[in-house]
C-alpha positions as CSV (number, residue, x, y, z in Angstrom):
1,M,13.9,7.1,-24.6
2,P,12.3,6.6,-27.8
3,S,16.0,5.9,-29.2
4,I,16.3,2.5,-27.6
5,P,15.2,-0.4,-30.2
6,G,12.3,-2.4,-29.3
7,Y,10.9,0.4,-26.8
8,R,7.4,0.2,-27.9
9,T,7.7,-3.7,-28.2
10,L,8.6,-4.2,-24.6
11,D,5.8,-1.9,-23.4
12,R,3.6,-4.3,-25.3
13,Y,5.2,-7.6,-24.4
14,I,5.4,-6.7,-20.5
15,L,1.6,-5.2,-20.6
16,G,0.2,-8.3,-22.7
17,K,1.8,-10.8,-19.9
18,F,0.4,-8.6,-17.1
19,L,-3.0,-8.6,-18.4
20,R,-3.1,-12.2,-19.6
21,T,-2.1,-13.7,-16.3
22,Y,-4.3,-11.7,-14.3
23,I,-7.3,-12.5,-16.7
24,F,-6.4,-16.3,-16.5
25,G,-5.8,-16.3,-13.0
26,L,-9.1,-14.4,-12.2
27,M,-11.0,-16.7,-14.4
28,M,-9.7,-19.9,-13.0
29,I,-10.6,-18.7,-9.7
30,I,-14.2,-17.7,-10.6
31,I,-15.0,-21.2,-12.3
32,I,-13.9,-22.7,-9.2
33,V,-15.9,-20.7,-6.8
34,V,-18.8,-20.7,-9.1
35,V,-18.7,-24.7,-9.3
36,F,-18.6,-25.0,-5.7
37,D,-21.1,-22.3,-4.7
38,Y,-23.3,-24.4,-7.5
39,V,-22.7,-27.7,-5.6
40,E,-23.6,-26.0,-2.2
41,K,-26.9,-24.4,-3.4
42,V,-28.2,-26.8,-6.2
43,D,-30.5,-28.4,-3.5
44,D,-32.3,-25.3,-2.7
45,F,-32.4,-24.2,-6.5
46,T,-34.0,-27.7,-7.0
47,E,-36.5,-27.6,-4.3
48,L,-37.7,-24.1,-4.8
49,K,-37.8,-24.5,-8.2
50,A,-35.3,-21.8,-9.3
51,P,-35.5,-21.2,-13.1
52,W,-32.1,-21.8,-14.9
53,S,-32.2,-18.3,-16.5
54,A,-32.6,-16.9,-13.1
55,V,-29.8,-19.0,-11.5
56,V,-27.3,-17.6,-14.5
57,N,-28.9,-14.0,-15.2
58,D,-30.1,-12.9,-11.7
59,Y,-27.5,-14.8,-9.5
60,Y,-24.3,-15.8,-11.0
61,L,-23.7,-12.7,-13.5
62,N,-24.4,-10.7,-10.5
63,F,-22.0,-12.5,-8.3
64,I,-19.2,-12.5,-10.4
65,P,-18.4,-8.8,-10.6
66,Y,-18.8,-8.6,-6.5
67,F,-16.2,-11.4,-6.6
68,I,-13.7,-9.7,-9.2
69,N,-13.9,-6.5,-7.3
70,Q,-13.3,-8.4,-3.9
71,F,-10.2,-10.1,-4.9
72,S,-8.9,-8.1,-7.6
73,S,-6.0,-6.4,-5.8
74,L,-4.7,-9.9,-4.5
75,F,-4.7,-11.2,-8.1
76,T,-3.3,-8.1,-9.5
77,F,-0.4,-8.8,-7.0
78,I,-0.2,-12.6,-7.7
79,A,-0.1,-11.9,-11.5
80,V,2.8,-9.4,-11.4
81,I,4.8,-11.8,-9.0
82,F,4.4,-14.7,-11.0
83,F,5.5,-13.3,-14.5
84,T,7.7,-11.2,-13.1
85,S,9.5,-13.9,-11.3
86,K,9.5,-15.9,-14.5
87,L,11.4,-12.9,-16.1
88,A,13.8,-12.7,-13.9
89,M,14.5,-16.4,-13.3
90,Q,15.2,-16.3,-17.0
91,T,17.4,-13.3,-16.6
92,E,15.2,-11.6,-19.1
93,I,14.8,-8.5,-16.6
94,V,18.6,-8.4,-16.4
95,A,18.9,-8.1,-20.4
96,I,16.3,-5.6,-20.4
97,L,18.1,-3.2,-17.9
98,S,21.5,-4.1,-19.3
99,G,20.0,-2.6,-22.8
100,G,19.6,0.7,-21.3
101,V,16.0,0.7,-20.0
102,S,16.1,2.3,-16.2
103,F,14.1,0.4,-13.8
104,R,11.8,3.1,-13.7
105,R,11.2,3.0,-17.4
106,L,10.5,-0.8,-16.7
107,M,7.5,0.1,-14.5
108,W,5.8,1.8,-17.1
109,P,4.0,-1.0,-18.8
110,Y,3.3,-2.2,-15.4
111,F,1.5,1.4,-14.4
112,L,-0.3,1.2,-17.5
113,G,-1.9,-2.2,-16.7
114,A,-2.7,-1.4,-12.9
115,L,-4.2,1.8,-14.5
116,L,-6.7,-0.1,-16.8
117,I,-7.5,-2.7,-13.8
118,T,-8.1,0.4,-11.4
119,I,-10.6,2.0,-13.8
120,A,-12.4,-1.4,-14.4
121,N,-12.8,-2.0,-10.5
122,M,-13.6,1.7,-9.7
123,S,-16.6,1.1,-12.3
124,L,-17.6,-1.9,-10.7
125,S,-17.3,-0.5,-7.0
126,L,-19.1,2.6,-7.7
127,W,-22.0,1.6,-9.9
128,V,-22.1,-1.8,-11.4
129,I,-21.8,-4.0,-8.1
130,P,-24.3,-1.9,-5.9
131,Q,-27.0,-2.6,-8.7
132,A,-26.0,-6.2,-9.1
133,Q,-26.4,-6.7,-5.2
134,R,-29.9,-5.7,-5.6
135,G,-30.2,-8.7,-8.0
136,I,-28.5,-11.3,-5.5
137,I,-30.6,-10.2,-2.4
138,Q,-33.8,-10.5,-4.3
139,F,-33.0,-13.9,-5.9
140,E,-31.6,-15.3,-2.5
141,S,-34.7,-14.3,-0.7
142,Q,-36.9,-16.4,-3.2
143,Y,-34.7,-19.5,-4.0
144,I,-32.2,-20.0,-1.1
145,K,-33.4,-21.0,2.3
146,S,-30.4,-20.4,4.3
147,S,-29.7,-17.0,3.0
148,Q,-28.3,-14.7,5.8
149,R,-28.5,-11.6,3.3
150,V,-31.1,-10.1,5.7
151,L,-31.8,-6.5,4.4
152,Y,-34.2,-5.2,7.0
153,D,-33.9,-4.7,10.6
154,E,-36.5,-6.5,12.8
155,N,-36.3,-3.4,15.0
156,A,-35.3,-0.3,13.6
157,Y,-34.5,2.5,15.7
158,R,-33.5,5.9,13.8
159,Q,-33.2,9.5,14.6
160,I,-35.2,11.5,12.2
161,E,-33.8,15.0,13.1
162,P,-32.1,16.1,16.6
163,G,-34.1,15.0,19.6
164,T,-36.6,13.2,17.5
165,Y,-36.4,9.2,16.8
166,A,-38.8,6.7,15.1
167,Y,-38.9,3.2,16.1
168,V,-40.2,0.6,13.3
169,R,-40.5,-3.0,14.1
170,G,-41.6,-5.9,11.7
171,Y,-41.1,-4.0,8.5
172,S,-42.4,-6.1,5.6
173,P,-40.4,-4.6,2.2
174,R,-43.1,-6.6,-0.1
175,G,-46.4,-4.9,1.5
176,E,-44.3,-1.6,2.8
177,V,-46.3,-2.4,6.3
178,V,-44.9,-2.2,9.8
179,S,-46.5,-4.2,12.8
180,F,-45.6,-1.4,15.1
181,F,-44.8,2.3,14.6
182,A,-43.5,4.7,17.1
183,L,-42.3,8.4,17.1
184,E,-40.6,9.7,20.4
185,K,-39.5,13.4,20.9
186,Y,-36.8,14.1,23.6
187,E,-35.6,17.5,25.3
188,D,-32.5,17.5,27.5
189,S,-32.8,13.5,27.2
190,E,-36.0,13.1,28.9
191,L,-38.9,12.0,26.9
192,V,-41.6,14.6,26.2
193,S,-43.9,13.1,23.8
194,K,-44.8,9.8,21.9
195,L,-46.9,8.6,19.2
196,E,-47.8,4.6,18.7
197,A,-49.3,3.1,16.0
198,S,-50.0,-0.9,15.1
199,G,-50.3,-1.7,11.5
200,A,-48.8,1.5,10.0
201,S,-47.7,1.4,5.9
202,F,-45.3,3.6,4.1
203,D,-46.3,5.4,0.7
204,E,-43.3,5.5,-1.3
205,E,-44.6,7.8,-3.9
206,S,-45.8,10.4,-1.3
207,G,-43.3,9.4,1.4
208,R,-46.5,9.4,4.0
209,W,-46.9,6.8,6.9
210,T,-50.6,6.2,7.7
211,A,-52.4,3.9,9.8
212,P,-56.1,3.3,11.0
213,R,-55.6,4.0,14.6
214,Y,-52.7,5.5,16.9
215,V,-52.3,6.8,20.1
216,T,-50.2,10.0,21.6
217,Y,-48.6,10.3,24.9
218,N,-47.5,14.0,26.2
219,R,-45.7,14.6,29.5
220,T,-47.8,16.9,31.8
221,E,-46.1,19.7,34.4
222,D,-46.5,16.7,37.0
223,N,-44.1,14.4,35.1
224,L,-46.8,12.2,34.3
225,Y,-48.1,11.2,30.7
226,D,-51.4,11.7,29.5
227,F,-52.5,9.7,26.4
228,E,-55.5,10.3,23.7
229,L,-57.0,7.8,20.9
230,H,-57.2,9.0,17.3
231,R,-58.0,7.7,13.9
232,N,-56.4,7.8,10.7
233,L,-52.5,8.8,11.1
234,D,-51.3,10.6,8.0
235,T,-48.0,12.1,8.8
236,L,-44.9,12.9,6.6
237,I,-41.5,12.4,8.4
238,N,-38.1,12.5,7.5
239,L,-38.0,8.8,7.2
240,D,-37.9,6.5,4.1
241,A,-38.5,2.7,4.2
242,R,-35.3,2.1,2.9
243,E,-33.6,3.5,5.9
244,L,-35.1,0.8,7.7
245,G,-32.4,-1.5,6.1
246,E,-29.4,-2.8,7.9
247,T,-27.1,0.0,7.2
248,K,-23.8,-2.3,6.4
249,S,-26.4,-4.4,3.8
250,L,-28.4,-1.4,2.7
251,V,-25.1,0.9,1.7
252,K,-23.8,-2.1,-0.5
253,T,-26.8,-1.7,-2.7
254,M,-26.4,2.1,-3.4
255,T,-24.4,3.7,-6.2
256,I,-22.0,6.0,-5.7
257,S,-24.4,9.0,-6.2
258,E,-27.1,7.3,-4.0
259,L,-24.5,6.8,-1.5
260,N,-23.6,10.5,-1.2
261,E,-27.1,11.6,-1.0
262,Y,-28.0,9.1,1.8
263,L,-24.9,10.3,3.6
264,E,-26.0,13.9,3.6
265,Q,-29.5,12.6,4.8
266,Q,-28.0,11.2,7.7
267,R,-25.5,13.8,8.4
268,A,-28.5,16.3,8.7
269,K,-30.2,13.8,11.1
270,S,-27.2,13.4,13.3
271,S,-27.6,9.9,12.7
272,D,-25.1,7.3,14.2
273,D,-24.9,5.4,11.0
274,V,-22.8,8.1,9.6
275,Y,-19.5,6.3,10.0
276,I,-20.7,3.1,8.6
277,I,-21.7,4.9,5.4
278,E,-18.4,7.2,5.2
279,V,-16.4,4.1,5.5
280,E,-18.2,2.1,2.5
281,R,-17.8,5.3,0.6
282,H,-13.8,5.8,1.3
283,A,-13.4,1.9,0.7
284,R,-15.1,2.1,-2.8
285,Y,-12.1,4.1,-3.8
286,S,-9.3,2.8,-1.6
287,Y,-9.3,-0.4,-2.5
288,P,-8.9,0.2,-6.4
289,V,-6.4,2.4,-5.6
290,A,-4.4,-0.2,-3.9
291,T,-3.8,-2.0,-7.3
292,F,-1.0,0.6,-8.1
293,I,0.6,0.2,-4.6
294,L,0.2,-3.6,-4.7
295,T,1.7,-3.6,-8.4
296,I,4.8,-1.6,-7.3
297,I,5.9,-3.6,-4.1
298,G,5.0,-7.1,-6.6
299,V,7.4,-5.7,-9.4
300,S,10.0,-4.5,-7.2
301,L,10.2,-7.9,-5.0
302,S,10.1,-10.1,-8.0
303,S,12.4,-8.3,-10.8
304,R,15.5,-10.0,-9.4
305,K,16.3,-13.7,-8.8
306,M,16.0,-14.7,-5.1
307,R,17.2,-18.1,-3.2
308,G,14.5,-20.0,-3.5
309,G,13.2,-18.9,-6.8
310,M,9.7,-18.4,-7.9
311,G,8.0,-19.8,-5.0
312,M,9.8,-17.6,-2.5
313,H,8.6,-14.7,-4.6
314,I,5.1,-15.8,-4.8
315,G,5.2,-17.0,-0.9
316,L,6.3,-13.6,0.2
317,G,3.8,-11.6,-1.8
318,I,0.6,-13.4,-0.8
319,A,1.9,-12.8,2.4
320,L,1.8,-9.3,2.2
321,C,-1.2,-9.0,0.2
322,F,-3.1,-11.0,3.0
323,S,-1.8,-8.5,5.5
324,Y,-3.0,-5.9,3.7
325,I,-6.6,-7.3,3.6
326,M,-6.6,-8.0,7.3
327,L,-4.8,-4.8,8.3
328,G,-8.0,-3.0,6.1
329,R,-10.7,-5.1,7.8
330,V,-9.2,-4.3,11.2
331,F,-9.3,-0.4,10.6
332,E,-12.5,-0.5,9.1
333,Q,-13.9,-1.7,12.1
334,I,-12.2,0.7,14.2
335,A,-13.5,3.5,12.1
336,I,-17.1,2.2,12.3
337,S,-16.8,2.2,15.6
338,G,-16.3,6.3,15.6
339,S,-12.9,5.5,17.2
340,M,-11.1,6.9,14.3
341,I,-11.6,9.2,11.6
342,P,-13.6,7.1,8.5
343,S,-11.1,8.5,6.1
344,L,-7.9,7.8,7.7
345,G,-9.1,4.3,9.1
346,V,-10.0,3.1,5.4
347,W,-6.8,5.0,3.6
348,L,-4.4,4.1,6.5
349,P,-3.4,0.6,5.0
350,N,-2.8,2.2,1.7
351,I,-0.8,4.8,3.3
352,V,1.4,2.2,5.0
353,F,1.7,0.0,2.2
354,A,2.5,2.8,-0.1
355,L,5.5,3.6,2.2
356,I,6.5,-0.1,2.0
357,A,6.4,0.3,-2.0
358,A,8.6,3.2,-1.9
359,F,11.0,1.6,0.3
360,V,11.2,-1.9,-1.9
361,Y,11.2,0.5,-4.8
362,I,14.4,2.5,-4.1
363,K,15.9,-0.7,-3.1
364,A,15.2,-2.8,-6.3
365,P,17.4,-1.1,-8.6
366,K,20.2,-1.8,-6.6
């Protein structure tokens, strides 16, 4: 409708309000969170003599993108509800629609704003945040005593190929040494051979596991096990040291290309961790896409006056947004357990709220 006077000006007006409200709200909450987090951890920073440059560059500059991505959809929703309700209370929405602009056309600048935010969030989720997580983990392991970011399992049991399993205890990422290393081979759910070694080490460059001494056990025809002592273990198996990490923590430090490669490796091994990896991969796309859905709901709910004013709009909007977050967490856990297809478990909240968005969008012009 290019013939409508002020058509382009209206787009800039709404888009500008949208993005300014979103950025302002996000900045305010980030400042509050950083202040509270610093107050909580300042004793650790002081006692462990964390350099100020490391606190700012290695910790908080990596922490902020993670926080933005986690709550971006919520703040997008709140921003839309807040300024659109204000426009509605001042009858600006009525004036715009009375001027010949359709409700569908009114959504265009909101769509542009949601697109910009989604692209930014997608970039953070796929590439920036995984690398930032590595910096946070390294910083916390050095300067925060109560850190709960445990990256490596104390006892790791991994399937390296069908019927063959590796057990590793006490892995130290600094020296890439394990206190105990074992390889087990099964046939028809029965153990047929086993290798055990103490003080084994992993060479990241060659991908080989070595140990000064090791023991092998082999099942005999009498269903007993013969053992034999050996020296200088040097074996190449399909097990990388990074796979010894707790999968939920580990996958959060991988960029999308690394995550896809890791997923293919675990599928080839028929690993039980495939569900966790697939949920993480789909979540990196589904949460940014939710920005569009929540924007449509926000505009549709707040574009007309309601009894209770802006407070009613914001209250209803926050309730819906937290319902989305809670629904997402519930179905993620169901998908991780293997009770639901990972793609369906992650995208189901988006599907449900897309239907809600379609309903309120159709009702809004009336």
